[in-house]
Each structure stands twice: as structure tokens, then as C-alpha cells.
C-alpha positions in Angstrom: 0.1 -0.2 0.2 3.2 2.4 0.9 4.1 1.7 -3.0 0.9 2.1 -4.5 0.5 5.8 -3.0 3.9 7.0 -4.2 2.6 4.8 -7.6 -0.1 7.1 -7.4 1.2 10.4 -6.8 3.5 9.9 -9.9 0.9 8.6 -12.1 -0.7 11.6 -10.7 2.4 14.2 -11.9 3.2 12.3 -15.2 -0.3 12.5 -15.7 -0.3 16.7 -15.5 3.2 17.1 -17.4 1.0 15.3 -19.7 -1.7 17.2 -19.8 0.2 20.1 -19.7 2.6 19.4 -22.9 -0.5 18.5 -25.1 -1.6 21.7 -23.5 1.2 23.3 -24.3 1.3 21.8 -28.1 -2.1 22.9 -28.6 -1.5 26.0 -27.6 1.5 26.5 -30.3 -0.4 24.9 -33.1 -2.9 27.5 -32.3 -0.6 30.2 -32.5 1.1 28.2 -35.5 -2.4 28.7 -36.5 -3.2 32.2 -36.4 0.4 33.3 -37.4 -0.2 31.3 -40.8 -4.1 33.1 -41.1 -2.1 36.4 -40.2 -0.1 35.5 -43.0 -2.6 35.0 -45.5 -4.9 37.6 -44.9 -1.5 40.2 -45.3 -1.4 38.2 -48.5 -4.7 38.6 -49.6 -4.5 42.4 -48.2 -1.8 43.1 -49.9 -2.7 41.4 -52.8 -6.0 43.4 -53.1 -4.1 46.6 -52.3 -1.9 46.3 -55.3 -5.2 45.4 -57.3 -6.9 48.5 -56.3 -3.5 50.6 -56.8 -3.6 50.1 -60.4 -6.5 51.7 -61.4 -5.5 54.5 -58.7 -2.7 55.5 -60.4 -4.2 54.7 -63.7 -6.9 57.3 -62.8 -5.1 59.4 -60.3 -6.0 63.1 -60.6 -3.5 65.9 -61.9 -0.5 67.5 -59.9 2.1 69.8 -60.7 4.9 67.2 -60.2 2.9 65.1 -62.9 1.3 67.4 -65.5 0.8 64.4 -68.4 -1.5 62.7 -65.6 -4.5 61.3 -67.5 -8.0 63.3 -66.6 -11.3 61.3 -65.8 -14.1 61.2 -67.8 -15.6 63.7 -65.8 -13.1 66.0 -65.6 -12.8 65.7 -69.8 -16.4 66.8 -70.1 -15.9 69.5 -68.1 -13.0 70.6 -69.7 -14.1 70.0 -73.0 -17.1 72.1 -72.0 -15.2 74.5 -70.8 -13.0 74.8 -74.2 -16.0 75.0 -76.1 -17.8 77.7 -74.4 -14.3 79.5 -74.4 -14.1 78.9 -78.1 -17.8 80.5 -78.5 -17.1 83.1 -76.4 -13.8 84.1 -78.5 -15.6 83.8 -81.7 -19.1 86.1 -80.5 -16.3 88.3 -80.0 -14.7 88.5 -83.1 -17.8 88.0 -84.6 -19.5 91.1 -83.1 -15.6 93.2 -83.8 -16.2 92.1 -87.2 -19.9 93.2 -87.8 -18.8 96.5 -86.0 -16.0 97.2 -88.1 -18.8 96.6 -91.1 -20.8 98.5 -89.7 -18.4 101.6 -89.4 -16.9 101.2 -92.7 -20.2 101.5 -94.4 -20.6 104.2 -92.3 -17.6 106.0 -93.0 -18.0 105.6 -96.6 -21.6 106.9 -97.0 -20.4 109.7 -95.2 -17.7 110.4 -97.8 -19.6 110.4 -99.8 -22.2 112.6 -98.6 -19.2 115.2 -97.8 -18.4 114.4 -101.6 -21.5 115.5 -102.9 -22.4 118.2 -100.5 -18.8 119.9 -101.5 -19.5 119.6 -104.6 -23.1 120.7 -104.7 -22.0 123.6 -103.0 -18.7 124.2 -104.5 -18.0 127.4 -106.9 -17.9 126.0 -110.8 -16.4 129.1 -113.5 -17.0 128.2 -117.3 -16.1 129.8 -120.2 -18.2 132.2 -122.4 -18.1 132.8 -125.9 -14.5 135.6 -126.2 -14.9 137.7 -128.5 -12.7 139.4 -131.2 -11.1 142.8 -130.5 -8.7 143.6 -133.0 -9.2 144.6 -136.9 -9.2 143.2 -140.1 -6.8 144.3 -142.9 -8.5 147.0 -143.8 -9.5 148.1 -140.6 -6.1 148.1 -139.6 -5.0 149.9 -143.1 -7.8 153.0 -141.9 -6.4 153.0 -138.0 -3.1 153.2 -139.7 -4.6 156.1 -141.6 -5.9 158.0 -138.4 -2.7 157.1 -136.5 -3.6 154.7 -134.4 -0.5 152.6 -134.3 -1.3 151.3 -130.2 -3.7 149.3 -130.7 -3.1 145.3 -130.5 -4.6 142.2 -131.7 -6.3 140.7 -128.8 -9.5 139.3 -127.5 -11.9 139.5 -124.6 -12.6 135.7 -123.2 -15.6 135.8 -120.5 -16.4 133.1 -117.3 -18.4 133.4 -114.9 -19.8 131.3 -111.5 -22.7 129.1 -112.0 -21.7 126.8 -108.3 -23.4 127.4 -105.2 -19.9 129.4 -103.0 -17.2 132.3 -104.5 -14.1 131.5 -106.7 -11.2 132.7 -105.5 -9.5 133.1 -108.8 -5.3 131.8 -108.1 -3.7 131.9 -111.6 -4.9 132.1 -115.4 -3.0 131.2 -118.3 -3.6 131.5 -121.6 -2.1 131.6 -125.4 -3.7 133.1 -129.2 -2.1 132.2 -131.9 -2.1 130.8 -135.5 -2.8 126.7 -136.7 -4.5 124.7 -138.3 -6.8 123.1 -135.0 -6.0 122.1 -131.1 -3.8 120.0 -130.7 -4.7 116.0 -128.9 -4.3 115.6 -126.0 -4.9 119.4 -124.7 -1.6 121.3 -124.1 -1.0 123.7 -122.1 2.3 123.9 -121.4 2.9 127.7 -123.9 0.5 129.2 -122.2 1.8 132.7 -120.5 0.4 133.8 -117.0 -1.9 136.5 -116.2 -1.4 138.3 -113.2 -3.9 141.0 -113.5 -7.0 138.9 -112.0 -4.7 136.7 -109.1 -6.8 136.2 -106.1 -9.9 137.7 -107.9 -13.2 136.8 -106.4 -15.6 136.0 -108.4 -18.9 135.6 -106.1 -21.8 133.1 -107.8 -23.5 134.1 -111.1 -21.0 136.8 -111.2 -19.2 137.1 -114.5 -15.7 138.5 -114.6 -13.1 138.5 -117.9 -9.2 138.6 -118.5 -8.0 139.3 -121.9 -5.7 137.0 -124.5 -3.4 139.5 -126.7 -1.8 138.0 -130.3 1.9 136.8 -130.1 2.9 139.4 -132.6 0.0 142.0 -130.9 -1.8 142.3 -134.2 -1.9 140.0 -137.6 0.2 141.1 -140.6 -1.3 141.2 -144.0 0.2 137.8 -145.1 -0.8 136.3 -141.8 -4.6 137.7 -142.5 -4.5 136.1 -146.3 -3.7 133.0 -144.6 -6.8 133.0 -142.1 -9.0 133.9 -144.4 -8.2 131.6 -147.2 -10.4 128.0 -146.1 -7.8 126.3 -148.6 -4.6 127.0 -146.1 -6.7 126.2 -143.2 -5.5 128.5 -140.8 -6.9 129.4 -137.6 -7.0 132.2 -135.0 -6.2 129.2 -131.8 -6.9 130.6 -128.4 -6.7 128.1 -125.4 -5.9 128.0 -121.7 -6.6 127.4 -117.7 -8.0 129.2 -115.0 -7.0 127.8 -111.7 -9.1 129.1 -108.6 -9.9 127.7 -105.0 -13.4 127.0 -103.6 -13.8 128.6 -100.0 -12.8 125.0 -98.2 -9.3 125.7 -100.2 -9.5 123.0 -102.7 -8.1 123.7 -105.9 -10.2 123.8 -109.4 -9.0 124.4 -113.2 -11.1 125.3 -115.9 -10.0 124.2 -119.3 -11.4 126.6 -122.6 -10.4 126.4 -126.3 -11.3 129.0 -129.2 -11.6 129.0 -132.4 -12.0 132.2 -134.3 -14.2 132.3 -137.3 -12.8 135.2 -139.6 -15.4 137.1 -142.0 -15.5 135.8 -145.4 -14.6 132.7 -144.4 -15.8 128.8 -144.7 -15.7 128.6 -141.3 -18.6 130.0 -140.8 -20.8 133.6 -140.4 -17.6 135.5 -139.5 -15.7 137.5 -137.1 -16.4 135.4 -133.8 -14.6 132.8 -131.8 -16.3 129.1 -131.1 -15.9 126.7 -129.0 -13.1 124.4 -130.1 -12.5 120.4 -129.3 -14.9 119.2 -126.0 -12.1 118.0 -124.7 -10.5 121.6 -124.0 -13.4 122.7 -122.4 -13.7 120.9 -119.3 -13.9 121.6 -115.4 -11.4 120.0 -113.3 
């Protein structure tokens, strides 16, 4: 019986040790299983994080350090709408500016036309009237010589009138009287001489004025008169020139004139008058 008690105690101790070892082994196995599960969970989490990181990188918002990052579809639509709105705004501004410039150009053209017409309608207009000869025939010259009137010269009175709507200020008059077959074309006034007697003369509206042209040799000789009165020779007395004048707005104008003398006893006409020459000479510029 004495031996059985220690044996029982030893059996109890051994059983306790075995139970302790078994419980420790169970705990170790449980801890190992938990560690394995934790590792598996971490692996799964990493995989999930890696899978979630790909679209996050692909659709990440653009930053200052990543200018080439692609915008989302929503951002792209907003930017497209903003771009379209900007283009529409710019186009509207350009269209408005073009429309305004077009209207301004048209208005300027109409104003210029109106001013030109107004200036033309109110401008002075000088027109030449038929000149009157102031020279003698050879018989008249012979009579004048007998009477001692040797101071007479061959001349012509050249009247002109202002038919415009404002006064004209004469700047200069150039004229020439010579013999020839006809007025040349195109019109040339290079050989005309200036007469300063009527410079700065004011010709009012509907008023008449005049000047005198003198033949280059002062009077016709008998030989020259025979040539003038002989229709087969076709020598004529030519009278032409220009009147330069200005209006109230200081704009300058030019009146051209050209006449041909018809002597008596000739085939040119009724005789002893000047008729208007070529129309190219009788113009207003």
C-alpha cells in the first residue's frame, strides 16, 4: 500500500505533465495556425491593395509634379465644355468686332460720299463763255493807220461766269493765242503765259468776270490775214488756256478752255467770232 501511494502520485504528476505538454502543444499549434492565418490575411490584403492601386494610379488626379496624368471622364467632359464655351465666347467677340467694323466702314463710306456730294454741290464752278475778238481786219488796220492809231493790238475778251454755289478765288490764269490748223490732242497748255492781272480776284455766285488775251505778234500782218481768210490754207486763230481757282474749303479746281476764231469772208461760219473748240479743251477739273 505504501508503494501504491507514491505510484499514484507519480501517475498523477506524469498525467499532469502530459496534460501540460498537450495543452502547450495545442497552444503552439493554435499560435502557429493563427500566425499562418495572419500571414495569409496579410498576403490577401497586399494583393487587394495591389489590385486597387492599379486603377488608382491610372485615374489619379493630376498634380503639379505629374502634368501628363490623364483626367477622368468627368473632368474631360468639364474641360471640353469649358473649352467649347471659351471658343464660343471668342467667336462671338470676333463676330461682334467684325460686324462693328463692317458697319463703321459702311458708315464712313456713306459719310465720305455725302461730304463729297455736298462739297461738289456747294463748290464754285467757273465756265468759259464765248470770247469776243478785239482785233481789226487788214482794211480796218489800214484805216487805223491812216488815223494814226498805231497803239492798237490784236486781242480777245475772254468772259467767264461762276455758276456754282459758293464764291471762287482766282489763283492764276494762263492763256495763249496763236495761229494753227486746230487745237492739238491731247490738250496741252505748256506754251501758255500767265497773266497776273486777275490773281486773287473773287468771283461771286452767278457773277461774271473776264480777262484779255493778246496775240503773240500784237497784230496780224496782211500775209497772216490772207492765210486766216483763205479756207484752202486752213490757218486758224487758236485761243486756249486755263483758270486755276479755289473754293471756300481751299480745294483747288481748274477750268480749261479752247476757242477757234472764225474770220469774216471764210468758210468757217458766220465770221468774226470765236466758236468753242474741241470738247477735250472745255472741261472743269
